[in-house]
Every structure is written in structure tokens, then in C-alpha cells.
N, CA, C and O of each residue as an XYZ file, in Angstrom:
452
protein
N       8.959     20.514      2.827
C       9.020     21.856      2.309
C       8.228     22.760      3.231
O       7.073     23.078      2.947
N       8.823     23.172      4.314
C       8.123     23.998      5.285
C       8.406     25.480      5.079
O       7.704     26.317      5.647
N       9.403     25.824      4.291
C       9.741     27.220      4.070
C       8.743     27.850      3.117
O       8.174     27.188      2.248
N       8.543     29.159      3.304
C       7.674     29.887      2.401
C       8.367     30.055      1.061
O       9.595     30.099      0.979
N       7.566     30.148      0.018
C       8.077     30.357     -1.324
C       7.917     31.840     -1.639
O       6.818     32.382     -1.518
N       8.998     32.498     -2.040
C       8.963     33.927     -2.326
C       8.738     34.143     -3.818
O       9.535     33.705     -4.647
N       7.648     34.820     -4.147
C       7.285     35.099     -5.531
C       6.884     36.557     -5.680
O       5.924     37.006     -5.054
N       7.601     37.284     -6.491
C       7.275     38.669     -6.820
C       6.832     39.481     -5.609
O       5.755     40.077     -5.618
N       7.651     39.504     -4.581
C       7.389     40.331     -3.417
C       6.388     39.785     -2.418
O       6.028     40.477     -1.466
N       5.934     38.565     -2.615
C       5.023     37.970     -1.641
C       5.550     36.602     -1.239
O       6.304     35.962     -1.972
N       5.135     36.174     -0.062
C       5.521     34.858      0.426
C       4.283     33.974      0.435
O       3.214     34.376      0.894
N       4.449     32.771     -0.080
C       3.335     31.831     -0.169
C       3.758     30.531      0.503
O       4.844     30.013      0.243
N       2.906     30.018      1.353
C       3.181     28.728      1.985
C       3.089     27.634      0.929
O       2.213     27.675      0.065
N       3.986     26.659      0.994
C       3.947     25.561      0.014
C       2.590     24.864     -0.039
O       2.176     24.397     -1.100
N       1.903     24.791      1.085
C       0.595     24.150      1.103
C      -0.422     24.857      0.229
O      -1.332     24.225     -0.308
N      -0.271     26.175      0.082
C      -1.176     26.934     -0.772
C      -0.967     26.528     -2.231
O      -1.929     26.243     -2.944
N       0.291     26.505     -2.669
C       0.567     26.080     -4.048
C       0.164     24.623     -4.261
O      -0.350     24.263     -5.320
N       0.398     23.800     -3.262
C       0.014     22.395     -3.343
C      -1.498     22.269     -3.560
O      -1.951     21.467     -4.376
N      -2.266     23.065     -2.825
C      -3.726     23.042     -2.963
C      -4.156     23.526     -4.336
O      -5.050     22.938     -4.945
N      -3.538     24.586     -4.832
C      -3.869     25.102     -6.164
C      -3.624     24.032     -7.214
O      -4.463     23.805     -8.086
N      -2.472     23.374     -7.129
C      -2.151     22.320     -8.106
C      -3.113     21.140     -7.959
O      -3.596     20.603     -8.956
N      -3.386     20.741     -6.730
C      -4.291     19.618     -6.483
C      -5.665     19.877     -7.080
O      -6.232     19.008     -7.742
N      -6.199     21.066     -6.849
C      -7.521     21.397     -7.390
C      -7.503     21.440     -8.913
O      -8.474     21.045     -9.558
N      -6.412     21.915     -9.487
C      -6.301     21.967    -10.949
C      -6.269     20.569    -11.553
O      -6.906     20.313    -12.575
N      -5.528     19.668    -10.918
C      -5.382     18.317    -11.460
C      -6.665     17.504    -11.299
O      -6.912     16.573    -12.066
N      -7.478     17.853    -10.308
C      -8.750     17.149    -10.137
C      -9.669     17.318    -11.339
O     -10.599     16.533    -11.519
N      -9.419     18.341    -12.170
C     -10.209     18.566    -13.379
C      -9.829     17.639    -14.522
O     -10.497     17.633    -15.556
N      -8.778     16.861    -14.357
C      -8.260     16.042    -15.445
C      -8.812     14.619    -15.360
O      -8.610     13.923    -14.365
N      -9.507     14.197    -16.412
C     -10.009     12.822    -16.469
C      -8.847     11.845    -16.594
O      -7.888     12.095    -17.323
N      -8.944     10.737    -15.879
C      -7.934      9.705    -15.963
C      -6.886      9.748    -14.874
O      -6.011      8.883    -14.825
N      -6.957     10.758    -13.983
C      -6.025     10.843    -12.863
C      -6.670     10.166    -11.662
O      -7.843     10.400    -11.371
N      -5.902      9.320    -10.958
C      -6.404      8.553     -9.831
C      -6.037      9.253     -8.528
O      -4.941      9.796     -8.393
N      -6.960      9.238     -7.575
C      -6.731      9.860     -6.276
C      -6.857      8.838     -5.167
O      -7.474      7.786     -5.336
N      -6.260      9.164     -4.019
C      -6.362      8.368     -2.811
C      -6.906      9.279     -1.731
O      -6.918     10.497     -1.910
N      -7.353      8.734     -0.624
C      -7.976      9.573      0.396
C      -7.087      9.875      1.587
O      -7.559     10.473      2.554
N      -5.818      9.486      1.559
C      -4.965      9.732      2.728
C      -3.756     10.572      2.363
O      -3.309     10.548      1.216
N      -3.228     11.305      3.309
C      -2.002     12.066      3.110
C      -2.245     13.450      2.546
O      -3.385     13.909      2.470
N      -1.148     14.128      2.144
C      -1.223     15.471      1.598
C      -0.955     15.431      0.114
O      -0.414     14.454     -0.404
N      -1.332     16.489     -0.570
C      -1.053     16.606     -1.984
C      -1.566     15.425     -2.763
O      -0.926     14.374     -2.780
N      -2.676     15.566     -3.394
C      -3.385     14.502     -4.119
C      -3.728     13.379     -3.169
O      -3.835     12.227     -3.590
N      -3.901     13.686     -1.906
C      -4.238     12.667     -0.916
C      -3.136     11.638     -0.770
O      -3.421     10.465     -0.526
N      -1.884     12.047     -0.912
C      -0.775     11.108     -0.781
C      -0.734     10.171     -1.957
O      -0.370      9.002     -1.826
N      -1.103     10.680     -3.088
C      -1.306      9.947     -4.327
C      -0.333      8.797     -4.539
O      -0.538      7.719     -3.981
N       0.678      8.982     -5.294
C       1.647      7.901     -5.467
C       2.998      8.415     -5.037
O       3.145      8.852     -3.896
N       3.944      8.381     -5.865
C       5.311      8.773     -5.523
C       5.614      8.395     -4.078
O       6.082      9.212     -3.285
N       5.339      7.162     -3.768
C       5.479      6.687     -2.398
C       6.913      6.755     -1.890
O       7.137      6.834     -0.682
N       7.880      6.727     -2.789
C       9.281      6.737     -2.369
C       9.643      8.035     -1.659
O      10.272      8.006     -0.602
N       9.256      9.169     -2.225
C       9.627     10.439     -1.597
C       8.496     11.022     -0.767
O       8.729     11.917      0.046
N       7.289     10.539     -0.954
C       6.163     11.048     -0.196
C       5.634     12.376     -0.703
O       4.735     12.946     -0.086
N       6.162     12.887     -1.805
C       5.723     14.170     -2.340
C       5.051     13.966     -3.692
O       5.637     13.390     -4.608
N       3.818     14.444     -3.806
C       3.118     14.372     -5.078
C       3.343     15.641     -5.896
O       3.244     15.619     -7.123
N       3.646     16.750     -5.213
C       3.877     18.029     -5.884
C       5.145     18.647     -5.315
O       5.340     18.693     -4.100
N       6.010     19.123     -6.216
C       7.231     19.813     -5.801
C       7.344     21.108     -6.593
O       6.922     21.174     -7.747
N       7.919     22.142     -5.968
C       8.052     23.444     -6.595
C       9.465     23.964     -6.461
O      10.183     23.622     -5.521
N       9.858     24.800     -7.417
C      11.056     25.618     -7.251
C      10.841     26.901     -8.044
O      10.040     26.942     -8.977
N      11.564     27.941     -7.663
C      11.459     29.236     -8.323
C      12.808     29.539     -8.950
O      13.842     29.473     -8.285
N      12.791     29.877    -10.257
C      14.053     30.163    -10.933
C      14.463     31.618    -10.720
O      13.764     32.368    -10.039
N      15.596     32.018    -11.302
C      16.138     33.373    -11.116
C      15.227     34.463    -11.678
O      15.310     35.616    -11.254
N      14.366     34.113    -12.620
C      13.441     35.077    -13.212
C      12.125     35.167    -12.430
O      11.221     35.902    -12.827
N      12.014     34.439    -11.341
C      10.799     34.472    -10.531
C       9.683     33.599    -11.069
O       8.529     33.748    -10.667
N      10.012     32.691    -11.971
C       9.023     31.775    -12.534
C       8.995     30.493    -11.714
O      10.012     30.071    -11.164
N       7.822     29.883    -11.641
C       7.649     28.661    -10.873
C       7.818     27.447    -11.782
O       7.268     27.400    -12.882
N       8.575     26.480    -11.314
C       8.679     25.180    -11.981
C       7.993     24.172    -11.065
O       8.234     24.151     -9.859
N       7.145     23.346    -11.645
C       6.344     22.406    -10.872
C       6.612     20.983    -11.360
O       6.714     20.741    -12.562
N       6.724     20.050    -10.424
C       6.779     18.618    -10.731
C       5.558     17.979    -10.086
O       5.317     18.151     -8.891
N       4.795     17.247    -10.874
C       3.581     16.602    -10.389
C       3.712     15.102    -10.600
O       3.946     14.644    -11.719
N       3.559     14.336     -9.523
C       3.577     12.884     -9.591
C       2.148     12.395     -9.420
O       1.441     12.840     -8.515
N       1.719     11.481    -10.285
C       0.343     11.005    -10.200
C       0.207      9.582    -10.706
O       1.150      8.991    -11.233
N      -0.975      9.059    -10.535
C      -1.321      7.742    -11.065
C      -2.428      7.943    -12.088
O      -3.244      8.856    -11.963
N      -2.451      7.091    -13.088
C      -3.436      7.194    -14.159
C      -4.303      5.945    -14.221
O      -3.902      4.862    -13.795
N      -5.486      6.124    -14.755
C      -6.403      5.009    -14.964
C      -5.952      4.257    -16.221
O      -5.688      4.866    -17.258
N      -5.867      2.941    -16.116
C      -5.485      2.109    -17.256
C      -6.431      2.370    -18.426
O      -7.648      2.433    -18.253
N      -5.862      2.518    -19.602
C      -6.651      2.733    -20.807
C      -6.781      4.192    -21.196
O      -7.193      4.499    -22.315
N      -6.438      5.092    -20.297
C      -6.479      6.513    -20.611
C      -5.158      6.884    -21.288
O      -4.094      6.550    -20.768
N      -5.203      7.565    -22.433
C      -3.955      7.941    -23.110
C      -3.070      8.811    -22.206
O      -3.462      9.908    -21.807
N      -1.898      8.314    -21.898
C      -1.006      8.994    -20.956
C      -0.546     10.348    -21.474
O      -0.424     11.297    -20.699
N      -0.292     10.447    -22.750
C       0.133     11.727    -23.324
C      -0.958     12.782    -23.137
O      -0.661     13.940    -22.842
N      -2.209     12.384    -23.308
C      -3.329     13.316    -23.120
C      -3.418     13.776    -21.669
O      -3.648     14.956    -21.401
N      -3.237     12.844    -20.735
C      -3.251     13.203    -19.307
C      -2.150     14.215    -19.017
O      -2.393     15.236    -18.374
N      -0.942     13.933    -19.489
C       0.186     14.828    -19.239
C      -0.042     16.225    -19.777
O       0.219     17.206    -19.080
N      -0.525     16.331    -21.007
C      -0.773     17.647    -21.610
C      -1.866     18.406    -20.866
O      -1.749     19.611    -20.640
N      -2.923     17.701    -20.489
C      -4.029     18.350    -19.779
C      -3.585     18.812    -18.384
O      -3.954     19.902    -17.950
N      -2.797     17.992    -17.683
C      -2.281     18.382    -16.371
C      -1.409     19.625    -16.513
O      -1.538     20.564    -15.728
N      -0.527     19.639    -17.502
C       0.326     20.812    -17.712
C      -0.503     22.071    -17.945
O      -0.218     23.122    -17.371
N      -1.507     21.965    -18.773
C      -2.359     23.104    -19.089
C      -3.139     23.596    -17.865
O      -3.177     24.795    -17.589
N      -3.758     22.666    -17.137
C      -4.571     23.030    -15.971
C      -3.720     23.661    -14.867
O      -4.123     24.656    -14.264
N      -2.552     23.090    -14.603
C      -1.678     23.614    -13.548
C      -1.147     24.995    -13.926
O      -1.135     25.906    -13.098
N      -0.714     25.150    -15.163
C      -0.212     26.445    -15.631
C      -1.285     27.518    -15.509
O      -1.022     28.603    -14.989
N      -2.490     27.224    -15.983
C      -3.585     28.202    -15.913
C      -3.932     28.562    -14.474
O      -4.163     29.729    -14.158
N      -3.968     27.556    -13.602
C      -4.336     27.799    -12.206
C      -3.308     28.685    -11.498
O      -3.679     29.614    -10.781
N      -2.030     28.404    -11.696
C      -0.989     29.201    -11.031
C      -0.965     30.619    -11.592
O      -0.845     31.584    -10.837
N      -1.079     30.747    -12.908
C      -1.094     32.090    -13.505
C      -2.260     32.924    -12.991
O      -2.088     34.089    -12.631
N      -3.445     32.326    -12.958
C      -4.625     33.105    -12.582
C      -4.718     33.369    -11.080
O      -5.194     34.431    -10.679
N      -4.280     32.438    -10.246
C      -4.451     32.600     -8.805
C      -3.260     33.229     -8.101
O      -3.419     33.905     -7.084
N      -2.065     33.007     -8.640
C      -0.868     33.554     -7.991
C      -0.316     34.736     -8.788
O       0.309     35.633     -8.223
N      -0.549     34.734    -10.099
C      -0.116     35.843    -10.925
C       1.340     35.812    -11.317
O       1.932     36.858    -11.584
N       1.928     34.627    -11.358
C       3.322     34.501    -11.786
C       3.405     33.576    -12.995
O       2.514     32.766    -13.251
N       4.503     33.725    -13.726
C       4.726     32.861    -14.881
C       5.135     31.473    -14.423
O       5.759     31.306    -13.375
N       4.778     30.490    -15.218
C       5.153     29.108    -14.940
C       6.224     28.710    -15.945
O       5.987     28.696    -17.153
N       7.405     28.386    -15.431
C       8.519     28.002    -16.293
C       8.276     26.629    -16.915
O       8.528     26.423    -18.102
N       7.781     25.688    -16.096
C       7.534     24.331    -16.595
C       6.630     23.585    -15.637
O       6.555     23.892    -14.447
N       5.947     22.599    -16.187
C       5.175     21.650    -15.384
C       5.590     20.267    -15.876
O       5.223     19.851    -16.975
N       6.354     19.568    -15.056
C       6.789     18.218    -15.396
C       5.828     17.232    -14.761
O       5.571     17.285    -13.559
N       5.300     16.334    -15.578
C       4.319     15.357    -15.103
C       4.965     13.984    -15.101
O       5.498     13.529    -16.114
N       4.910     13.330    -13.948
C       5.446     11.985    -13.795
C       4.294     11.044    -13.497
O       3.641     11.162    -12.460
N       4.046     10.119    -14.392
C       3.010      9.115    -14.157
C       3.721      7.923    -13.547
O       4.388      7.151    -14.237
N       3.564      7.790    -12.237
C       4.301      6.800    -11.462
C       3.591      5.466    -11.348
O       4.201      4.471    -10.954
N       2.308      5.431    -11.687
C       1.553      4.197    -11.477
C       0.342      4.192    -12.398
O      -0.140      5.243    -12.822
N      -0.134      3.009    -12.696
C      -1.362      2.807    -13.458
C      -2.322      2.004    -12.570
O      -1.945      0.982    -11.997
N      -3.544      2.473    -12.467
C      -4.544      1.741    -11.691
C      -5.475      1.003    -12.643
O      -6.021      1.587    -13.579
N      -5.644     -0.278    -12.390
C      -6.511     -1.104    -13.216
C      -7.909     -1.152    -12.616
O      -8.064     -1.170    -11.395
N      -8.930     -1.173    -13.476
C     -10.300     -1.254    -12.961
C     -10.495     -2.544    -12.172
O      -9.881     -3.569    -12.470
N     -11.354     -2.477    -11.168
C     -11.626     -3.654    -10.330
C     -12.488     -4.663    -11.049
O     -12.811     -5.710    -10.489
């Protein structure tokens, strides 16, 4: 995703939105991170290589897909709801656009060592 994203008369690099989402998700307990790659440090979603994806609908609202890994024993529904809330708040406050949806995909579970 190298093209700029056009939102309400401004252009935003995908990396900017990726960073906003990444920082928002770091506030969520039970989400696992890795230290390599882009977007959640190349978190999971190893098949496509993308941890965060965006699209803009006809109304200028952003739809976000977030792929992540969770810590075993953490309620997955709670993680999903918290990620949706944090991402929505971050995009609204920092970019100033409405968020159409935040889809959370828990692709992996990490077990304690």
C-alpha cells in the first residue's frame, strides 16, 4: 500500500495511519507484539504480511482491518472490543474522520513460556 490515502481534502501516507493504529493497539492488554517488520512489528498475519489494512468508503469514512495475536487466557471478545474502541478513538482524534468499522482478526494465540 504505497499510495496515499485521500481523506476529506488531505492526503495521508498509509504508514501514518499504520502508526496511529499500532500505537492505539499497544494500549490493549493481551495483544502480543514482535520486534521485526512493519505494523505491529510484523505481528502475525504472516500469509499476507499486513497487520493493518485500510480502505475509504464513498462517504469518506475509514474502514480498518487489524490482524493480531493474543495472549492465551485473555478473553478474546474483550481484546476485540478494546481494539475497536482504541483504534476508533485514535483515528477520530488524530485524523478527524469518521471510522466506518474496525474489524479485528485474532490470527494466533501465544502461550506463556
